[in-house]
PyMOL Python script that loads the backbone (N, CA, C, O; Angstrom):
from pymol import cmd

cmd.read_pdbstr("""\
ATOM      1  N   UNK A   1       6.020  14.716  18.223  1.00  0.00           N
ATOM      2  CA  UNK A   1       4.805  14.035  17.854  1.00  0.00           C
ATOM      3  C   UNK A   1       5.096  13.114  16.664  1.00  0.00           C
ATOM      4  O   UNK A   1       5.595  13.563  15.633  1.00  0.00           O
ATOM      5  N   UNK A   2       4.785  11.847  16.813  1.00  0.00           N
ATOM      6  CA  UNK A   2       5.008  10.877  15.747  1.00  0.00           C
ATOM      7  C   UNK A   2       3.892  10.958  14.714  1.00  0.00           C
ATOM      8  O   UNK A   2       2.710  11.024  15.052  1.00  0.00           O
ATOM      9  N   UNK A   3       4.297  10.952  13.449  1.00  0.00           N
ATOM     10  CA  UNK A   3       3.302  11.035  12.382  1.00  0.00           C
ATOM     11  C   UNK A   3       3.366   9.793  11.494  1.00  0.00           C
ATOM     12  O   UNK A   3       4.336   9.035  11.517  1.00  0.00           O
ATOM     13  N   UNK A   4       2.315   9.612  10.720  1.00  0.00           N
ATOM     14  CA  UNK A   4       2.228   8.506   9.759  1.00  0.00           C
ATOM     15  C   UNK A   4       1.968   9.101   8.385  1.00  0.00           C
ATOM     16  O   UNK A   4       1.382  10.177   8.265  1.00  0.00           O
ATOM     17  N   UNK A   5       2.400   8.405   7.364  1.00  0.00           N
ATOM     18  CA  UNK A   5       2.091   8.776   5.991  1.00  0.00           C
ATOM     19  C   UNK A   5       0.937   7.892   5.543  1.00  0.00           C
ATOM     20  O   UNK A   5       0.965   6.675   5.725  1.00  0.00           O
ATOM     21  N   UNK A   6      -0.073   8.515   4.958  1.00  0.00           N
ATOM     22  CA  UNK A   6      -1.261   7.777   4.550  1.00  0.00           C
ATOM     23  C   UNK A   6      -1.889   8.428   3.325  1.00  0.00           C
ATOM     24  O   UNK A   6      -1.625   9.585   2.999  1.00  0.00           O
ATOM     25  N   UNK A   7      -2.725   7.645   2.665  1.00  0.00           N
ATOM     26  CA  UNK A   7      -3.526   8.161   1.557  1.00  0.00           C
ATOM     27  C   UNK A   7      -4.985   7.898   1.875  1.00  0.00           C
ATOM     28  O   UNK A   7      -5.374   6.771   2.180  1.00  0.00           O
ATOM     29  N   UNK A   8      -5.784   8.944   1.803  1.00  0.00           N
ATOM     30  CA  UNK A   8      -7.231   8.831   1.955  1.00  0.00           C
ATOM     31  C   UNK A   8      -7.827   8.696   0.567  1.00  0.00           C
ATOM     32  O   UNK A   8      -7.603   9.555  -0.286  1.00  0.00           O
ATOM     33  N   UNK A   9      -8.574   7.648   0.325  1.00  0.00           N
ATOM     34  CA  UNK A   9      -9.287   7.471  -0.934  1.00  0.00           C
ATOM     35  C   UNK A   9     -10.744   7.850  -0.682  1.00  0.00           C
ATOM     36  O   UNK A   9     -11.394   7.289   0.200  1.00  0.00           O
ATOM     37  N   UNK A  10     -11.248   8.795  -1.453  1.00  0.00           N
ATOM     38  CA  UNK A  10     -12.592   9.331  -1.231  1.00  0.00           C
ATOM     39  C   UNK A  10     -13.392   9.205  -2.520  1.00  0.00           C
ATOM     40  O   UNK A  10     -12.927   9.598  -3.590  1.00  0.00           O
ATOM     41  N   UNK A  11     -14.595   8.657  -2.411  1.00  0.00           N
ATOM     42  CA  UNK A  11     -15.530   8.575  -3.535  1.00  0.00           C
ATOM     43  C   UNK A  11     -16.725   9.454  -3.187  1.00  0.00           C
ATOM     44  O   UNK A  11     -17.380   9.252  -2.165  1.00  0.00           O
ATOM     45  N   UNK A  12     -17.000  10.425  -4.043  1.00  0.00           N
ATOM     46  CA  UNK A  12     -18.119  11.351  -3.827  1.00  0.00           C
ATOM     47  C   UNK A  12     -19.237  11.001  -4.807  1.00  0.00           C
ATOM     48  O   UNK A  12     -19.046  11.044  -6.023  1.00  0.00           O
ATOM     49  N   UNK A  13     -20.405  10.655  -4.266  1.00  0.00           N
ATOM     50  CA  UNK A  13     -21.561  10.322  -5.089  1.00  0.00           C
ATOM     51  C   UNK A  13     -22.623  11.420  -5.058  1.00  0.00           C
ATOM     52  O   UNK A  13     -23.449  11.507  -5.967  1.00  0.00           O
ATOM     53  N   UNK A  14     -22.607  12.258  -4.016  1.00  0.00           N
ATOM     54  CA  UNK A  14     -23.603  13.323  -3.881  1.00  0.00           C
ATOM     55  C   UNK A  14     -22.913  14.681  -3.826  1.00  0.00           C
ATOM     56  O   UNK A  14     -22.189  14.983  -2.878  1.00  0.00           O
ATOM     57  N   UNK A  15     -23.144  15.492  -4.845  1.00  0.00           N
ATOM     58  CA  UNK A  15     -22.504  16.807  -4.920  1.00  0.00           C
ATOM     59  C   UNK A  15     -22.900  17.723  -3.770  1.00  0.00           C
ATOM     60  O   UNK A  15     -22.160  18.652  -3.446  1.00  0.00           O
ATOM     61  N   UNK A  16     -24.037  17.484  -3.155  1.00  0.00           N
ATOM     62  CA  UNK A  16     -24.501  18.327  -2.047  1.00  0.00           C
ATOM     63  C   UNK A  16     -23.544  18.275  -0.853  1.00  0.00           C
ATOM     64  O   UNK A  16     -23.535  19.189  -0.028  1.00  0.00           O
ATOM     65  N   UNK A  17     -22.751  17.224  -0.759  1.00  0.00           N
ATOM     66  CA  UNK A  17     -21.835  17.067   0.375  1.00  0.00           C
ATOM     67  C   UNK A  17     -20.443  17.623   0.112  1.00  0.00           C
ATOM     68  O   UNK A  17     -19.588  17.584   0.997  1.00  0.00           O
ATOM     69  N   UNK A  18     -20.201  18.138  -1.088  1.00  0.00           N
ATOM     70  CA  UNK A  18     -18.857  18.592  -1.453  1.00  0.00           C
ATOM     71  C   UNK A  18     -18.391  19.758  -0.592  1.00  0.00           C
ATOM     72  O   UNK A  18     -17.226  19.790  -0.194  1.00  0.00           O
ATOM     73  N   UNK A  19     -19.258  20.712  -0.293  1.00  0.00           N
ATOM     74  CA  UNK A  19     -18.815  21.856   0.515  1.00  0.00           C
ATOM     75  C   UNK A  19     -18.411  21.412   1.920  1.00  0.00           C
ATOM     76  O   UNK A  19     -17.431  21.917   2.469  1.00  0.00           O
ATOM     77  N   UNK A  20     -19.153  20.476   2.505  1.00  0.00           N
ATOM     78  CA  UNK A  20     -18.787  19.954   3.829  1.00  0.00           C
ATOM     79  C   UNK A  20     -17.456  19.193   3.755  1.00  0.00           C
ATOM     80  O   UNK A  20     -16.631  19.294   4.663  1.00  0.00           O
ATOM     81  N   UNK A  21     -17.251  18.443   2.685  1.00  0.00           N
ATOM     82  CA  UNK A  21     -15.986  17.730   2.490  1.00  0.00           C
ATOM     83  C   UNK A  21     -14.835  18.719   2.387  1.00  0.00           C
ATOM     84  O   UNK A  21     -13.809  18.547   3.045  1.00  0.00           O
ATOM     85  N   UNK A  22     -14.995  19.748   1.572  1.00  0.00           N
ATOM     86  CA  UNK A  22     -13.928  20.746   1.421  1.00  0.00           C
ATOM     87  C   UNK A  22     -13.623  21.457   2.730  1.00  0.00           C
ATOM     88  O   UNK A  22     -12.466  21.781   3.000  1.00  0.00           O
ATOM     89  N   UNK A  23     -14.632  21.703   3.541  1.00  0.00           N
ATOM     90  CA  UNK A  23     -14.415  22.337   4.849  1.00  0.00           C
ATOM     91  C   UNK A  23     -13.578  21.427   5.758  1.00  0.00           C
ATOM     92  O   UNK A  23     -12.667  21.897   6.440  1.00  0.00           O
ATOM     93  N   UNK A  24     -13.886  20.141   5.764  1.00  0.00           N
ATOM     94  CA  UNK A  24     -13.098  19.201   6.572  1.00  0.00           C
ATOM     95  C   UNK A  24     -11.648  19.153   6.084  1.00  0.00           C
ATOM     96  O   UNK A  24     -10.719  19.180   6.891  1.00  0.00           O
ATOM     97  N   UNK A  25     -11.458  19.081   4.777  1.00  0.00           N
ATOM     98  CA  UNK A  25     -10.095  19.048   4.243  1.00  0.00           C
ATOM     99  C   UNK A  25      -9.346  20.333   4.597  1.00  0.00           C
ATOM    100  O   UNK A  25      -8.149  20.293   4.879  1.00  0.00           O
ATOM    101  N   UNK A  26     -10.033  21.456   4.584  1.00  0.00           N
ATOM    102  CA  UNK A  26      -9.418  22.726   4.976  1.00  0.00           C
ATOM    103  C   UNK A  26      -8.987  22.698   6.447  1.00  0.00           C
ATOM    104  O   UNK A  26      -7.910  23.185   6.790  1.00  0.00           O
ATOM    105  N   UNK A  27      -9.833  22.126   7.312  1.00  0.00           N
ATOM    106  CA  UNK A  27      -9.525  22.055   8.744  1.00  0.00           C
ATOM    107  C   UNK A  27      -8.256  21.231   9.002  1.00  0.00           C
ATOM    108  O   UNK A  27      -7.508  21.521   9.936  1.00  0.00           O
ATOM    109  N   UNK A  28      -8.016  20.213   8.183  1.00  0.00           N
ATOM    110  CA  UNK A  28      -6.860  19.340   8.352  1.00  0.00           C
ATOM    111  C   UNK A  28      -5.745  19.684   7.366  1.00  0.00           C
ATOM    112  O   UNK A  28      -4.833  18.884   7.158  1.00  0.00           O
ATOM    113  N   UNK A  29      -5.813  20.864   6.762  1.00  0.00           N
ATOM    114  CA  UNK A  29      -4.883  21.267   5.713  1.00  0.00           C
ATOM    115  C   UNK A  29      -3.419  21.216   6.097  1.00  0.00           C
ATOM    116  O   UNK A  29      -2.566  20.968   5.246  1.00  0.00           O
ATOM    117  N   UNK A  30      -3.112  21.448   7.371  1.00  0.00           N
ATOM    118  CA  UNK A  30      -1.697  21.453   7.768  1.00  0.00           C
ATOM    119  C   UNK A  30      -1.063  20.073   7.658  1.00  0.00           C
ATOM    120  O   UNK A  30       0.163  19.959   7.654  1.00  0.00           O
ATOM    121  N   UNK A  31      -1.874  19.025   7.569  1.00  0.00           N
ATOM    122  CA  UNK A  31      -1.362  17.664   7.450  1.00  0.00           C
ATOM    123  C   UNK A  31      -1.363  17.150   6.015  1.00  0.00           C
ATOM    124  O   UNK A  31      -0.813  16.082   5.746  1.00  0.00           O
ATOM    125  N   UNK A  32      -1.965  17.883   5.098  1.00  0.00           N
ATOM    126  CA  UNK A  32      -2.135  17.392   3.732  1.00  0.00           C
ATOM    127  C   UNK A  32      -0.902  17.703   2.894  1.00  0.00           C
ATOM    128  O   UNK A  32      -0.486  18.856   2.782  1.00  0.00           O
ATOM    129  N   UNK A  33      -0.327  16.665   2.311  1.00  0.00           N
ATOM    130  CA  UNK A  33       0.833  16.795   1.433  1.00  0.00           C
ATOM    131  C   UNK A  33       0.366  17.205   0.035  1.00  0.00           C
ATOM    132  O   UNK A  33       0.954  18.085  -0.594  1.00  0.00           O
ATOM    133  N   UNK A  34      -0.685  16.562  -0.436  1.00  0.00           N
ATOM    134  CA  UNK A  34      -1.205  16.846  -1.764  1.00  0.00           C
ATOM    135  C   UNK A  34      -2.563  16.197  -1.947  1.00  0.00           C
ATOM    136  O   UNK A  34      -2.982  15.343  -1.166  1.00  0.00           O
ATOM    137  N   UNK A  35      -3.237  16.630  -3.003  1.00  0.00           N
ATOM    138  CA  UNK A  35      -4.600  16.173  -3.240  1.00  0.00           C
ATOM    139  C   UNK A  35      -4.841  16.120  -4.743  1.00  0.00           C
ATOM    140  O   UNK A  35      -4.414  17.011  -5.478  1.00  0.00           O
ATOM    141  N   UNK A  36      -5.532  15.068  -5.199  1.00  0.00           N
ATOM    142  CA  UNK A  36      -5.874  14.952  -6.602  1.00  0.00           C
ATOM    143  C   UNK A  36      -7.325  14.510  -6.721  1.00  0.00           C
ATOM    144  O   UNK A  36      -7.742  13.545  -6.079  1.00  0.00           O
ATOM    145  N   UNK A  37      -8.082  15.208  -7.533  1.00  0.00           N
ATOM    146  CA  UNK A  37      -9.476  14.852  -7.756  1.00  0.00           C
ATOM    147  C   UNK A  37      -9.730  14.581  -9.222  1.00  0.00           C
ATOM    148  O   UNK A  37      -9.257  15.311 -10.093  1.00  0.00           O
ATOM    149  N   UNK A  38     -10.485  13.520  -9.488  1.00  0.00           N
ATOM    150  CA  UNK A  38     -10.798  13.146 -10.862  1.00  0.00           C
ATOM    151  C   UNK A  38     -12.303  12.954 -10.983  1.00  0.00           C
ATOM    152  O   UNK A  38     -12.865  12.066 -10.342  1.00  0.00           O
ATOM    153  N   UNK A  39     -12.967  13.780 -11.800  1.00  0.00           N
ATOM    154  CA  UNK A  39     -14.389  13.556 -12.025  1.00  0.00           C
ATOM    155  C   UNK A  39     -14.566  12.387 -13.002  1.00  0.00           C
ATOM    156  O   UNK A  39     -13.913  12.334 -14.045  1.00  0.00           O
ATOM    157  N   UNK A  40     -15.434  11.474 -12.659  1.00  0.00           N
ATOM    158  CA  UNK A  40     -15.731  10.333 -13.536  1.00  0.00           C
ATOM    159  C   UNK A  40     -17.191  10.468 -13.946  1.00  0.00           C
ATOM    160  O   UNK A  40     -18.077   9.829 -13.379  1.00  0.00           O
ATOM    161  N   UNK A  41     -17.415  11.311 -14.938  1.00  0.00           N
ATOM    162  CA  UNK A  41     -18.772  11.673 -15.346  1.00  0.00           C
ATOM    163  C   UNK A  41     -19.577  10.485 -15.850  1.00  0.00           C
ATOM    164  O   UNK A  41     -20.790  10.431 -15.644  1.00  0.00           O
ATOM    165  N   UNK A  42     -18.929   9.540 -16.502  1.00  0.00           N
ATOM    166  CA  UNK A  42     -19.641   8.378 -17.040  1.00  0.00           C
ATOM    167  C   UNK A  42     -20.340   7.585 -15.941  1.00  0.00           C
ATOM    168  O   UNK A  42     -21.348   6.926 -16.196  1.00  0.00           O
ATOM    169  N   UNK A  43     -19.807   7.644 -14.715  1.00  0.00           N
ATOM    170  CA  UNK A  43     -20.395   6.910 -13.593  1.00  0.00           C
ATOM    171  C   UNK A  43     -21.023   7.827 -12.552  1.00  0.00           C
ATOM    172  O   UNK A  43     -21.597   7.357 -11.570  1.00  0.00           O
ATOM    173  N   UNK A  44     -20.916   9.132 -12.767  1.00  0.00           N
ATOM    174  CA  UNK A  44     -21.540  10.086 -11.862  1.00  0.00           C
ATOM    175  C   UNK A  44     -20.887  10.191 -10.500  1.00  0.00           C
ATOM    176  O   UNK A  44     -21.563  10.467  -9.509  1.00  0.00           O
ATOM    177  N   UNK A  45     -19.570   9.974 -10.434  1.00  0.00           N
ATOM    178  CA  UNK A  45     -18.851  10.085  -9.166  1.00  0.00           C
ATOM    179  C   UNK A  45     -17.595  10.924  -9.366  1.00  0.00           C
ATOM    180  O   UNK A  45     -17.159  11.166 -10.491  1.00  0.00           O
ATOM    181  N   UNK A  46     -17.030  11.357  -8.255  1.00  0.00           N
ATOM    182  CA  UNK A  46     -15.721  12.010  -8.231  1.00  0.00           C
ATOM    183  C   UNK A  46     -14.814  11.166  -7.350  1.00  0.00           C
ATOM    184  O   UNK A  46     -15.215  10.720  -6.275  1.00  0.00           O
ATOM    185  N   UNK A  47     -13.590  10.953  -7.814  1.00  0.00           N
ATOM    186  CA  UNK A  47     -12.610  10.167  -7.073  1.00  0.00           C
ATOM    187  C   UNK A  47     -11.518  11.126  -6.611  1.00  0.00           C
ATOM    188  O   UNK A  47     -10.920  11.835  -7.420  1.00  0.00           O
ATOM    189  N   UNK A  48     -11.264  11.141  -5.303  1.00  0.00           N
ATOM    190  CA  UNK A  48     -10.279  12.057  -4.724  1.00  0.00           C
ATOM    191  C   UNK A  48      -9.279  11.253  -3.905  1.00  0.00           C
ATOM    192  O   UNK A  48      -9.658  10.375  -3.130  1.00  0.00           O
ATOM    193  N   UNK A  49      -8.006  11.559  -4.084  1.00  0.00           N
ATOM    194  CA  UNK A  49      -6.984  10.974  -3.215  1.00  0.00           C
ATOM    195  C   UNK A  49      -6.295  12.112  -2.476  1.00  0.00           C
ATOM    196  O   UNK A  49      -5.973  13.146  -3.061  1.00  0.00           O
ATOM    197  N   UNK A  50      -6.075  11.906  -1.185  1.00  0.00           N
ATOM    198  CA  UNK A  50      -5.453  12.917  -0.337  1.00  0.00           C
ATOM    199  C   UNK A  50      -4.267  12.264   0.375  1.00  0.00           C
ATOM    200  O   UNK A  50      -4.444  11.355   1.186  1.00  0.00           O
ATOM    201  N   UNK A  51      -3.060  12.736   0.066  1.00  0.00           N
ATOM    202  CA  UNK A  51      -1.855  12.246   0.735  1.00  0.00           C
ATOM    203  C   UNK A  51      -1.638  13.070   1.998  1.00  0.00           C
ATOM    204  O   UNK A  51      -1.722  14.298   1.974  1.00  0.00           O
ATOM    205  N   UNK A  52      -1.355  12.370   3.117  1.00  0.00           N
ATOM    206  CA  UNK A  52      -1.211  13.040   4.409  1.00  0.00           C
ATOM    207  C   UNK A  52       0.037  12.572   5.145  1.00  0.00           C
ATOM    208  O   UNK A  52       0.499  11.446   4.963  1.00  0.00           O
ATOM    209  N   UNK A  53       0.564  13.448   5.970  1.00  0.00           N
ATOM    210  CA  UNK A  53       1.596  13.118   6.943  1.00  0.00           C
ATOM    211  C   UNK A  53       1.113  13.723   8.250  1.00  0.00           C
ATOM    212  O   UNK A  53       1.223  14.931   8.465  1.00  0.00           O
ATOM    213  N   UNK A  54       0.574  12.872   9.126  1.00  0.00           N
ATOM    214  CA  UNK A  54      -0.126  13.373  10.310  1.00  0.00           C
ATOM    215  C   UNK A  54      -0.102  12.328  11.422  1.00  0.00           C
ATOM    216  O   UNK A  54       0.185  11.158  11.170  1.00  0.00           O
ATOM    217  N   UNK A  55      -0.404  12.746  12.653  1.00  0.00           N
ATOM    218  CA  UNK A  55      -0.582  11.766  13.714  1.00  0.00           C
ATOM    219  C   UNK A  55      -1.712  10.801  13.321  1.00  0.00           C
ATOM    220  O   UNK A  55      -2.685  11.199  12.681  1.00  0.00           O
ATOM    221  N   UNK A  56      -1.569   9.548  13.708  1.00  0.00           N
ATOM    222  CA  UNK A  56      -2.560   8.533  13.338  1.00  0.00           C
ATOM    223  C   UNK A  56      -3.967   8.910  13.780  1.00  0.00           C
ATOM    224  O   UNK A  56      -4.931   8.626  13.070  1.00  0.00           O
ATOM    225  N   UNK A  57      -4.100   9.547  14.948  1.00  0.00           N
ATOM    226  CA  UNK A  57      -5.441   9.906  15.405  1.00  0.00           C
ATOM    227  C   UNK A  57      -6.061  11.009  14.545  1.00  0.00           C
ATOM    228  O   UNK A  57      -7.282  11.052  14.395  1.00  0.00           O
ATOM    229  N   UNK A  58      -5.245  11.900  13.980  1.00  0.00           N
ATOM    230  CA  UNK A  58      -5.775  12.948  13.098  1.00  0.00           C
ATOM    231  C   UNK A  58      -6.240  12.340  11.778  1.00  0.00           C
ATOM    232  O   UNK A  58      -7.283  12.724  11.249  1.00  0.00           O
ATOM    233  N   UNK A  59      -5.468  11.396  11.248  1.00  0.00           N
ATOM    234  CA  UNK A  59      -5.855  10.722  10.009  1.00  0.00           C
ATOM    235  C   UNK A  59      -7.151   9.957  10.211  1.00  0.00           C
ATOM    236  O   UNK A  59      -8.061  10.030   9.385  1.00  0.00           O
ATOM    237  N   UNK A  60      -7.228   9.228  11.306  1.00  0.00           N
ATOM    238  CA  UNK A  60      -8.430   8.446  11.612  1.00  0.00           C
ATOM    239  C   UNK A  60      -9.641   9.348  11.819  1.00  0.00           C
ATOM    240  O   UNK A  60     -10.736   9.042  11.347  1.00  0.00           O
ATOM    241  N   UNK A  61      -9.446  10.457  12.524  1.00  0.00           N
ATOM    242  CA  UNK A  61     -10.552  11.389  12.776  1.00  0.00           C
ATOM    243  C   UNK A  61     -11.079  11.976  11.471  1.00  0.00           C
ATOM    244  O   UNK A  61     -12.290  12.042  11.261  1.00  0.00           O
ATOM    245  N   UNK A  62     -10.171  12.403  10.595  1.00  0.00           N
ATOM    246  CA  UNK A  62     -10.603  12.971   9.325  1.00  0.00           C
ATOM    247  C   UNK A  62     -11.336  11.937   8.483  1.00  0.00           C
ATOM    248  O   UNK A  62     -12.391  12.232   7.921  1.00  0.00           O
ATOM    249  N   UNK A  63     -10.799  10.744   8.392  1.00  0.00           N
ATOM    250  CA  UNK A  63     -11.441   9.686   7.614  1.00  0.00           C
ATOM    251  C   UNK A  63     -12.833   9.371   8.148  1.00  0.00           C
ATOM    252  O   UNK A  63     -13.770   9.185   7.371  1.00  0.00           O
ATOM    253  N   UNK A  64     -12.971   9.310   9.454  1.00  0.00           N
ATOM    254  CA  UNK A  64     -14.272   9.040  10.067  1.00  0.00           C
ATOM    255  C   UNK A  64     -15.278  10.141   9.798  1.00  0.00           C
ATOM    256  O   UNK A  64     -16.439   9.867   9.494  1.00  0.00           O
ATOM    257  N   UNK A  65     -14.834  11.392   9.909  1.00  0.00           N
ATOM    258  CA  UNK A  65     -15.731  12.528   9.667  1.00  0.00           C
ATOM    259  C   UNK A  65     -16.174  12.563   8.204  1.00  0.00           C
ATOM    260  O   UNK A  65     -17.338  12.834   7.910  1.00  0.00           O
ATOM    261  N   UNK A  66     -15.254  12.291   7.301  1.00  0.00           N
ATOM    262  CA  UNK A  66     -15.606  12.266   5.881  1.00  0.00           C
ATOM    263  C   UNK A  66     -16.581  11.131   5.597  1.00  0.00           C
ATOM    264  O   UNK A  66     -17.553  11.308   4.863  1.00  0.00           O
ATOM    265  N   UNK A  67     -16.319   9.981   6.174  1.00  0.00           N
ATOM    266  CA  UNK A  67     -17.177   8.814   5.954  1.00  0.00           C
ATOM    267  C   UNK A  67     -18.597   8.989   6.457  1.00  0.00           C
ATOM    268  O   UNK A  67     -19.501   8.285   6.006  1.00  0.00           O
ATOM    269  N   UNK A  68     -18.810   9.915   7.384  1.00  0.00           N
ATOM    270  CA  UNK A  68     -20.156  10.172   7.899  1.00  0.00           C
ATOM    271  C   UNK A  68     -20.948  11.154   7.038  1.00  0.00           C
ATOM    272  O   UNK A  68     -22.142  11.355   7.258  1.00  0.00           O
ATOM    273  N   UNK A  69     -20.283  11.763   6.062  1.00  0.00           N
ATOM    274  CA  UNK A  69     -20.994  12.674   5.168  1.00  0.00           C
ATOM    275  C   UNK A  69     -21.877  11.867   4.217  1.00  0.00           C
ATOM    276  O   UNK A  69     -21.490  10.793   3.757  1.00  0.00           O
ATOM    277  N   UNK A  70     -23.042  12.384   3.934  1.00  0.00           N
ATOM    278  CA  UNK A  70     -23.987  11.706   3.058  1.00  0.00           C
ATOM    279  C   UNK A  70     -23.428  11.587   1.643  1.00  0.00           C
ATOM    280  O   UNK A  70     -22.980  12.573   1.058  1.00  0.00           O
ATOM    281  N   UNK A  71     -23.460  10.376   1.100  1.00  0.00           N
ATOM    282  CA  UNK A  71     -23.039  10.161  -0.276  1.00  0.00           C
ATOM    283  C   UNK A  71     -21.546  10.155  -0.494  1.00  0.00           C
ATOM    284  O   UNK A  71     -21.087  10.280  -1.630  1.00  0.00           O
ATOM    285  N   UNK A  72     -20.765  10.011   0.588  1.00  0.00           N
ATOM    286  CA  UNK A  72     -19.305   9.996   0.466  1.00  0.00           C
ATOM    287  C   UNK A  72     -18.752   8.781   1.197  1.00  0.00           C
ATOM    288  O   UNK A  72     -19.164   8.464   2.313  1.00  0.00           O
ATOM    289  N   UNK A  73     -17.814   8.113   0.546  1.00  0.00           N
ATOM    290  CA  UNK A  73     -17.138   6.961   1.134  1.00  0.00           C
ATOM    291  C   UNK A  73     -15.659   7.293   1.251  1.00  0.00           C
ATOM    292  O   UNK A  73     -15.085   7.890   0.340  1.00  0.00           O
ATOM    293  N   UNK A  74     -15.035   6.911   2.363  1.00  0.00           N
ATOM    294  CA  UNK A  74     -13.602   7.170   2.563  1.00  0.00           C
ATOM    295  C   UNK A  74     -12.927   5.942   3.159  1.00  0.00           C
ATOM    296  O   UNK A  74     -13.457   5.304   4.068  1.00  0.00           O
ATOM    297  N   UNK A  75     -11.771   5.630   2.643  1.00  0.00           N
ATOM    298  CA  UNK A  75     -10.931   4.546   3.162  1.00  0.00           C
ATOM    299  C   UNK A  75      -9.506   5.065   3.263  1.00  0.00           C
ATOM    300  O   UNK A  75      -9.094   5.932   2.493  1.00  0.00           O
ATOM    301  N   UNK A  76      -8.765   4.533   4.209  1.00  0.00           N
ATOM    302  CA  UNK A  76      -7.395   4.997   4.447  1.00  0.00           C
ATOM    303  C   UNK A  76      -6.406   3.858   4.261  1.00  0.00           C
ATOM    304  O   UNK A  76      -6.649   2.729   4.686  1.00  0.00           O
ATOM    305  N   UNK A  77      -5.288   4.174   3.619  1.00  0.00           N
ATOM    306  CA  UNK A  77      -4.187   3.231   3.463  1.00  0.00           C
ATOM    307  C   UNK A  77      -2.959   3.884   4.080  1.00  0.00           C
ATOM    308  O   UNK A  77      -2.588   5.000   3.717  1.00  0.00           O
ATOM    309  N   UNK A  78      -2.330   3.173   5.022  1.00  0.00           N
ATOM    310  CA  UNK A  78      -1.134   3.690   5.691  1.00  0.00           C
ATOM    311  C   UNK A  78       0.122   3.099   5.057  1.00  0.00           C
ATOM    312  O   UNK A  78       0.150   1.922   4.695  1.00  0.00           O
ATOM    313  N   UNK A  79       1.160   3.926   4.926  1.00  0.00           N
ATOM    314  CA  UNK A  79       2.462   3.430   4.473  1.00  0.00           C
ATOM    315  C   UNK A  79       3.058   2.573   5.595  1.00  0.00           C
ATOM    316  O   UNK A  79       2.917   2.912   6.770  1.00  0.00           O
ATOM    317  N   UNK A  80       3.713   1.480   5.246  1.00  0.00           N
ATOM    318  CA  UNK A  80       4.371   0.681   6.286  1.00  0.00           C
ATOM    319  C   UNK A  80       5.408   1.529   7.001  1.00  0.00           C
ATOM    320  O   UNK A  80       6.189   2.236   6.363  1.00  0.00           O
ATOM    321  N   UNK A  81       5.417   1.461   8.313  1.00  0.00           N
ATOM    322  CA  UNK A  81       6.349   2.286   9.091  1.00  0.00           C
ATOM    323  C   UNK A  81       7.803   1.968   8.786  1.00  0.00           C
ATOM    324  O   UNK A  81       8.649   2.862   8.795  1.00  0.00           O
ATOM    325  N   UNK A  82       8.099   0.710   8.519  1.00  0.00           N
ATOM    326  CA  UNK A  82       9.491   0.339   8.255  1.00  0.00           C
ATOM    327  C   UNK A  82       9.964   0.760   6.853  1.00  0.00           C
ATOM    328  O   UNK A  82      11.152   0.666   6.547  1.00  0.00           O
ATOM    329  N   UNK A  83       9.043   1.219   6.012  1.00  0.00           N
ATOM    330  CA  UNK A  83       9.403   1.666   4.668  1.00  0.00           C
ATOM    331  C   UNK A  83       9.812   3.136   4.648  1.00  0.00           C
ATOM    332  O   UNK A  83      10.313   3.624   3.635  1.00  0.00           O
ATOM    333  N   UNK A  84       9.605   3.836   5.746  1.00  0.00           N
ATOM    334  CA  UNK A  84       9.898   5.266   5.816  1.00  0.00           C
ATOM    335  C   UNK A  84      11.168   5.501   6.621  1.00  0.00           C
ATOM    336  O   UNK A  84      11.487   4.745   7.539  1.00  0.00           O
ATOM    337  N   UNK A  85      11.884   6.554   6.266  1.00  0.00           N
ATOM    338  CA  UNK A  85      13.107   6.878   7.002  1.00  0.00           C
ATOM    339  C   UNK A  85      12.829   7.905   8.049  1.00  0.00           C
ATOM    340  O   UNK A  85      13.738   8.308   8.775  1.00  0.00           O
TER     341      UNK A  85
END
""", "prot")
cmd.dss("prot")
cmd.show_as("cartoon", "prot")
cmd.util.cbc("prot")
cmd.orient("prot")
């Protein structure tokens, strides 16, 4: 199975959606390389980055599911395929 390396950038504006977000991340945990979350209290948001190595359809599915959560925005950046060995 061919995989891609990607980073999911997630902005959380509504704390009520955090448990649903954590459940989704848990479901895709086998693909997650690492995760970093930074609370930005001055602006009332949390910024989360999730590094993944997964099939492209799994990355896309997770990003789409996260993006449908209320008060959460998600965007994905893929590493160039020719940059990886």
